C-alpha positions as CSV (number, residue, x, y, z in Angstrom):
1,M,21.2,-9.5,-81.4
2,T,21.6,-13.1,-82.6
3,S,25.2,-12.4,-83.5
4,L,25.8,-11.6,-79.8
5,W,24.6,-14.8,-78.3
6,L,28.1,-16.3,-78.2
7,P,29.6,-13.4,-76.2
8,I,26.5,-13.4,-74.0
9,L,26.8,-17.1,-73.2
10,L,30.6,-17.3,-73.0
11,S,30.8,-14.2,-70.7
12,A,28.3,-15.8,-68.4
13,V,30.4,-19.0,-68.3
14,F,33.6,-17.1,-67.7
15,V,32.1,-14.9,-64.9
16,F,30.4,-18.0,-63.4
17,I,33.9,-19.7,-63.2
18,L,35.5,-16.5,-61.8
19,S,32.8,-16.1,-59.2
20,G,33.4,-19.7,-58.1
21,V,37.1,-19.0,-57.7
22,L,36.5,-15.8,-55.8
23,H,33.9,-17.3,-53.4
24,M,35.1,-20.8,-52.9
25,A,38.7,-21.2,-53.8
26,L,40.1,-17.9,-52.4
27,P,39.7,-16.6,-48.8
28,W,38.4,-13.3,-50.3
29,H,34.8,-13.6,-48.9
30,K,35.6,-15.8,-45.9
31,N,34.8,-13.1,-43.4
32,D,31.8,-11.5,-45.0
33,F,29.6,-12.8,-42.2
34,K,30.4,-12.9,-38.5
35,K,29.4,-15.6,-36.1
36,V,26.7,-14.6,-33.6
37,P,27.9,-14.8,-30.0
38,D,26.4,-17.9,-28.4
39,E,25.0,-19.1,-31.7
40,D,23.4,-22.2,-30.2
41,K,21.5,-20.2,-27.6
42,L,20.1,-17.8,-30.3
43,R,19.1,-20.7,-32.5
44,D,17.3,-22.3,-29.5
45,V,15.4,-19.1,-28.9
46,L,14.4,-18.7,-32.5
47,R,13.5,-22.3,-33.3
48,P,10.2,-22.4,-31.3
49,L,9.1,-19.2,-33.0
50,N,9.0,-21.1,-36.3
51,V,9.7,-17.9,-38.3
52,P,8.8,-18.6,-42.0
53,P,11.5,-18.0,-44.6
54,G,11.7,-14.3,-45.5
55,D,13.2,-10.9,-44.7
56,Y,12.6,-9.4,-41.3
57,T,13.4,-6.4,-39.2
58,T,13.1,-5.9,-35.5
59,P,12.0,-3.6,-34.0
60,M,9.3,-3.1,-36.7
61,C,8.0,0.5,-36.9
62,E,4.3,-0.2,-37.5
63,G,2.2,2.8,-38.6
64,G,5.3,4.6,-39.9
65,N,5.9,6.8,-36.9
66,Y,9.6,6.5,-36.5
67,Y,9.6,9.4,-34.0
68,S,7.2,7.8,-31.5
69,P,8.5,7.4,-28.0
70,E,7.6,3.7,-28.1
71,F,9.6,3.0,-31.3
72,K,12.6,5.2,-30.1
73,A,12.7,3.2,-26.8
74,K,12.8,-0.1,-28.7
75,I,15.6,1.2,-30.9
76,D,17.6,2.5,-27.9
77,A,17.1,-0.8,-26.0
78,G,18.2,-2.9,-29.0
79,P,19.0,-5.3,-30.4
80,N,18.2,-3.9,-33.9
81,V,18.2,-6.6,-36.4
82,L,17.8,-7.1,-40.1
83,M,17.7,-10.8,-41.0
84,T,16.9,-13.2,-43.7
85,V,15.4,-16.6,-42.6
86,L,16.2,-19.5,-45.0
87,P,14.2,-22.7,-45.3
88,N,15.2,-25.5,-43.0
89,G,17.1,-28.4,-44.3
90,Q,18.0,-26.8,-47.7
91,C,21.7,-26.4,-48.1
92,S,21.9,-27.5,-51.7
93,M,23.5,-24.9,-53.9
94,G,22.1,-26.3,-57.2
95,L,19.2,-23.9,-57.5
96,T,21.4,-21.0,-56.4
97,F,23.9,-21.8,-59.1
98,V,21.2,-22.0,-61.7
99,Q,19.7,-18.7,-60.6
100,W,23.2,-17.1,-60.6
101,F,23.9,-18.3,-64.1
102,V,20.5,-17.1,-65.4
103,F,21.3,-13.7,-63.8
104,L,24.7,-13.6,-65.6
105,I,22.9,-14.3,-68.9
106,V,20.4,-11.5,-68.2
107,I,23.3,-9.1,-67.6
108,G,24.8,-10.2,-70.9
109,I,21.5,-9.7,-72.7
110,F,21.0,-6.2,-71.4
111,T,24.6,-5.3,-71.9
112,S,24.5,-6.5,-75.5
113,Y,21.3,-4.6,-76.0
114,V,23.0,-1.3,-74.9
115,A,26.2,-2.1,-76.8
116,M,24.4,-2.9,-80.1
117,H,22.6,0.4,-80.0
118,A,25.6,2.5,-78.8
119,V,28.6,0.9,-80.6
120,P,28.7,0.7,-84.4
121,A,29.3,-2.7,-85.9
122,E,32.7,-1.6,-87.2
123,A,33.8,-0.3,-83.8
124,S,37.2,-1.2,-82.5
125,A,37.6,-3.8,-79.8
126,R,38.6,-1.0,-77.4
127,A,35.3,0.9,-78.0
128,V,33.4,-2.3,-77.3
129,F,35.4,-3.1,-74.2
130,R,34.9,0.4,-72.8
131,L,31.1,0.5,-73.2
132,V,30.5,-3.2,-72.3
133,G,32.8,-2.8,-69.3
134,A,30.9,0.3,-68.0
135,V,27.5,-1.1,-68.5
136,S,28.2,-4.5,-67.0
137,F,30.1,-3.0,-64.1
138,L,27.0,-1.0,-63.2
139,A,24.9,-4.2,-63.5
140,Y,27.2,-6.3,-61.4
141,A,28.3,-3.8,-58.7
142,G,25.8,-0.9,-58.7
143,A,23.1,-2.6,-56.6
144,Q,25.6,-3.6,-53.8
145,W,25.9,0.0,-52.4
146,P,22.3,0.4,-51.4
147,Q,22.7,-2.7,-49.2
148,S,25.2,-0.8,-47.1
149,I,23.4,2.5,-47.3
150,W,19.9,1.3,-46.3
151,M,20.4,-2.2,-44.8
152,R,23.7,-1.4,-42.9
153,R,25.5,-4.2,-44.6
154,S,29.2,-4.1,-43.8
155,W,31.0,-1.6,-46.1
156,C,34.0,-3.9,-46.3
157,S,31.7,-6.6,-47.8
158,T,30.2,-4.1,-50.2
159,I,33.6,-3.0,-51.4
160,K,34.7,-6.6,-51.9
161,H,31.5,-7.3,-53.9
162,T,32.2,-4.1,-55.9
163,I,35.7,-5.3,-56.7
164,D,34.1,-8.6,-57.7
165,G,31.8,-6.7,-60.0
166,L,34.7,-4.9,-61.5
167,L,36.5,-8.2,-62.3
168,Y,33.2,-9.6,-63.7
169,A,32.9,-6.5,-65.9
170,L,36.4,-6.8,-67.2
171,V,35.8,-10.4,-68.1
172,T,32.5,-9.6,-69.8
173,A,34.0,-6.6,-71.6
174,A,37.0,-8.7,-72.8
175,T,34.7,-11.5,-74.0
176,F,32.5,-9.0,-76.0
177,A,35.5,-7.2,-77.4
178,W,37.0,-10.5,-78.5
179,L,33.8,-11.8,-80.1
180,W,32.2,-8.6,-81.4
181,P,30.8,-9.2,-84.9
182,E,32.7,-7.5,-87.7
């Protein structure tokens, strides 16, 4: 495993740079979120509620009876909302970037673990590329789909993130194939 630290770290760096280009330099993710109509009014309504940071849904089905007339009436009346409340005053991306980079290293570690057990040391670069590409694609993109299935996230956004995951996997696979120990 120690012989794979260089591809683990370099693939994390390359994917970090690529993700920065995709999310900040290109308009690719520009429309992932829509602006709420009358945003200021909604913010004025929410502010006095002092909702702590976290994930929320409304209406909430307490007691688990999704078929109760009361819950059905709330669903029918709307609005039906899934939301994440962020802490006030924190727009620094520093911690987010650190967490993203750590995540990329974790993907590299698990990918290398699978690769070192599934690909012989004398394997061709092509064999390394195929396996590392498949494993890292699942890691980068696989978890995006349940967000649309269960949380009703936009399918367009999920597909864009899946394409991002494919690009990240190709970069990861190429890095591992290039630096695979002989």
